[in-house]
C-alpha positions in Angstrom: 0.0 0.1 -0.1 1.4 3.6 -1.1 2.1 5.9 1.9 1.8 9.6 2.0 4.7 12.1 1.6 5.8 13.5 4.6 4.3 10.6 7.1 5.3 12.2 10.5 4.3 15.7 9.4 0.9 13.9 8.1 0.5 12.1 11.2 0.8 15.2 13.3 -1.7 17.1 11.2 -4.2 14.2 11.6 -3.8 14.0 15.4 -4.0 17.6 15.7 -7.1 18.2 13.6 -9.1 15.1 13.5 -10.7 12.5 16.1 -9.2 9.2 14.0 -8.2 6.5 16.0 -4.3 6.3 16.6 -4.8 2.6 14.9 -6.0 4.3 11.9 -3.4 7.1 11.4 -0.6 4.6 12.3 -2.0 2.2 9.5 -2.2 5.2 6.8 1.1 6.7 7.4 3.2 3.5 8.2 3.7 4.0 11.6 3.4 2.3 14.8 0.5 2.9 16.8 2.7 3.8 20.1 4.4 6.5 18.1 1.0 8.0 17.2 0.3 8.1 20.7 3.7 9.6 21.6 2.9 12.3 19.0 -0.6 13.1 21.0 1.4 12.8 24.3 4.1 15.6 22.9 6.9 12.9 23.1 7.4 12.2 19.5 7.9 14.6 16.6 8.4 17.4 19.0 8.5 20.9 16.9 7.5 19.2 13.7 4.8 21.3 11.8 1.7 19.6 10.6 1.3 18.5 7.2 -2.1 18.8 5.6 -2.9 16.0 3.3 -6.1 17.1 2.1 -4.4 20.5 0.8 -1.9 18.7 -1.0 -4.3 16.5 -2.9 -3.3 13.1 -0.8 -6.4 12.6 1.3 -10.2 13.4 0.8 -12.4 15.0 3.3 -14.8 12.0 2.6 -12.2 9.7 3.8 -11.8 11.4 6.9 -15.3 11.6 7.8 -15.8 8.2 7.2 -12.6 6.9 9.7 -14.2 9.5 12.1 -17.5 7.8 12.0 -16.2 4.0 11.8 -13.1 2.9 13.8 -12.8 0.1 11.5 -12.3 2.2 8.4 -9.0 2.3 6.9 -7.8 5.4 5.3 -7.0 5.3 1.5 -4.3 7.5 0.0 -5.9 9.8 -2.9 -5.2 8.4 -6.3 -2.5 10.3 -8.0 -2.0 9.6 -11.9 1.4 11.1 -11.8 2.9 8.6 -9.2 1.6 5.6 -11.5 4.4 3.1 -11.6 6.9 5.0 -9.7 7.5 1.9 -7.4 7.8 -0.3 -10.4 10.7 1.7 -11.6 14.2 0.0 -12.3 17.3 1.4 -12.3 20.8 1.2 -10.8 21.1 1.2 -7.1 21.8 4.6 -5.8 25.1 5.0 -4.0 26.0 7.5 -1.5 28.8 10.1 -2.7 30.5 9.4 0.3 30.9 5.3 -0.7 31.2 5.7 -4.3 34.7 5.7 -4.3 34.6 2.1 -2.5 32.8 0.7 -5.0 35.8 -0.6 -7.2 37.3 -2.4 -4.0 33.9 -4.0 -3.5 33.7 -5.0 -7.3 37.3 -6.5 -6.8 36.2 -8.5 -3.9 33.2 -10.1 -5.5 35.1 -10.8 -8.6 37.8 -12.5 -6.6 35.8 -14.5 -3.9 32.6 -15.0 -6.0 33.6 -15.4 -9.7 30.6 -17.3 -10.4 28.3 -14.3 -10.2 27.6 -12.6 -13.6 28.0 -9.0 -14.3 24.6 -8.1 -14.1 24.3 -9.5 -10.7 27.3 -7.7 -9.3 25.9 -4.4 -11.0 22.6 -5.0 -9.3 24.8 -5.2 -6.0 26.9 -2.4 -5.9 25.3 -0.1 -8.3 27.9 -0.1 -11.1 28.1 -0.4 -15.0 29.1 -3.6 -16.6 32.2 -2.0 -18.6 33.8 -1.1 -14.9 33.2 -4.6 -14.0 34.9 -5.9 -17.0 37.9 -3.7 -16.8 38.3 -4.9 -13.2 37.9 -8.4 -14.2 40.6 -8.1 -17.3 42.4 -6.0 -14.7 43.0 -2.9 -17.2 40.9 -0.4 -14.5 43.0 2.8 -14.3 43.3 2.4 -10.7 43.7 -1.6 -10.5 47.4 -1.3 -9.0 45.9 0.8 -5.9 42.6 -1.4 -5.1 42.2 -3.7 -2.6 39.5 -6.2 -2.3 36.8 -5.0 0.4 33.5 -6.8 1.3 30.6 -4.8 -0.2 28.5 -5.8 3.0 31.1 -4.3 5.1 31.5 -1.3 3.1 27.3 -1.1 3.4 26.9 -1.0 -0.4 24.6 -4.0 -0.2 22.8 -6.4 2.7 24.0 -9.7 3.4 20.8 -11.2 2.6 20.9 -9.6 -1.1 24.5 -11.3 -1.5 23.6 -14.4 -0.2 20.6 -14.7 -2.5 22.7 -13.6 -5.5 25.0 -16.7 -4.5 22.2 -19.0 -4.0 21.0 -18.2 -7.4 24.4 -18.8 -9.1 24.7 -22.1 -7.2 21.1 -23.2 -8.8 22.5 -22.2 -12.4 25.8 -24.1 -11.9 23.8 -27.2 -10.5 21.5 -26.9 -13.5 24.2 -26.8 -15.9 25.8 -29.9 -14.5 29.0 -28.7 -13.7 31.4 -30.7 -11.2 32.5 -28.3 -8.5 35.5 -28.4 -6.1 35.2 -28.0 -2.1 36.4 -24.3 -2.4 33.9 -23.6 -5.2 31.4 -25.3 -3.2 31.8 -23.2 -0.3 31.8 -20.0 -2.5 28.2 -21.0 -3.8 26.3 -21.1 -0.8 25.3 -18.7 1.8 27.5 -17.2 4.5 25.4 -19.3 7.1 25.6 -22.5 5.4 29.1 -22.0 4.7 29.9 -21.5 8.6 28.2 -24.7 9.5 29.7 -26.8 7.0 32.6 -29.2 8.6 36.1 -28.5 7.4 37.5 -31.4 5.5 40.9 -32.9 6.5 43.7 -31.6 4.0 47.4 -32.6 4.0 49.6 -29.5 4.8 51.3 -28.3 1.6 54.8 -29.1 2.9 54.4 -32.8 3.0 52.4 -33.2 -0.1 53.7 -35.7 -2.4 55.5 -37.7 0.7 52.6 -39.9 1.7 53.8 -43.1 0.9 57.3 -42.2 2.2 58.7 -44.7 4.9 62.1 -44.7 6.6 62.2 -48.4 6.9 61.5 -51.0 4.5 63.6 -53.1 2.0 66.0 -51.6 -0.6 64.7 -51.1 -4.4 66.2 -53.3 -7.1 68.3 -50.5 -8.3 70.2 -50.2 -4.9 70.7 -53.7 -4.9 71.9 -53.8 -8.3 74.4 -51.4 -7.1 75.3 -53.2 -4.2 76.3 -56.3 -6.3 78.5 -53.9 -8.7 80.6 -53.0 -5.8 83.9 -55.0 -5.8 85.8 -56.2 -2.4 88.4 -53.8 -0.7 91.2 -56.0 -1.9 90.4 -55.6 -5.8 89.3 -52.1 -5.1 92.8 -51.1 -3.9 94.9 -53.3 -6.3 96.4 -51.1 -8.2 98.6 -52.0 -11.5 102.2 -52.3 -11.0 104.4 -49.6 -11.9 107.6 -51.8 -13.0 108.1 -49.8 -16.3 108.0 -46.6 -14.3 110.6 -47.9 -11.9 112.8 -48.9 -14.8 112.7 -45.6 -16.2 113.5 -43.7 -13.1 116.7 -45.8 -12.5 119.9 -43.9 -12.6 121.5 -44.9 -16.1 124.9 -42.9 -15.4 128.2 -44.9 -15.5 
């Protein structure tokens, strides 16, 4: 149901100028009944000037009369043709000026940790354009050297529920395509709550990978046995050729 402009100021005017119940006013302006009671007691909306909904073409006098006569009657906002379709308007998410400089960092985080997300999903999450996302994917962005990946939820660019929903859609699409996912990919394609509930699978430290079958004991291999057989005994190893010819040459031949 559409709500009136300046809801709190409208509630102040209705409290001051009508006998409509607090519940009826709360339902009309989208506030809690206790807040309306606080306005009547002077504890809420202190200093707020009332906003006349009839003078601003938001409420008809007939509606006020019906509501005052019947406590169960719900006030209906006057139809405004100029506002038709405003709630269904689509467009990029609005990002405050103070956070726009952080958008590239959040895009880099999504591209790095959730590569399964499409450019359209990332653009919807952080309110950016597809050319910007593509330049960060290809690392051709003008400021890529100074960028650091930062979680968009931590930056306030999107909600955790929105990110989880996008990840779940990517997971469903991946499953429909029949692709085989590794353990790391499976953890990326689930929501944060589901990922934290998963049990960590035992992994071999990278420092000892490839040494699973290594043993200190056991028999020697065939190659080692062959080398041992080829080794000669000590006597034959140190048996040097005779040097008779050399000794004859070295004798003194002087008369």
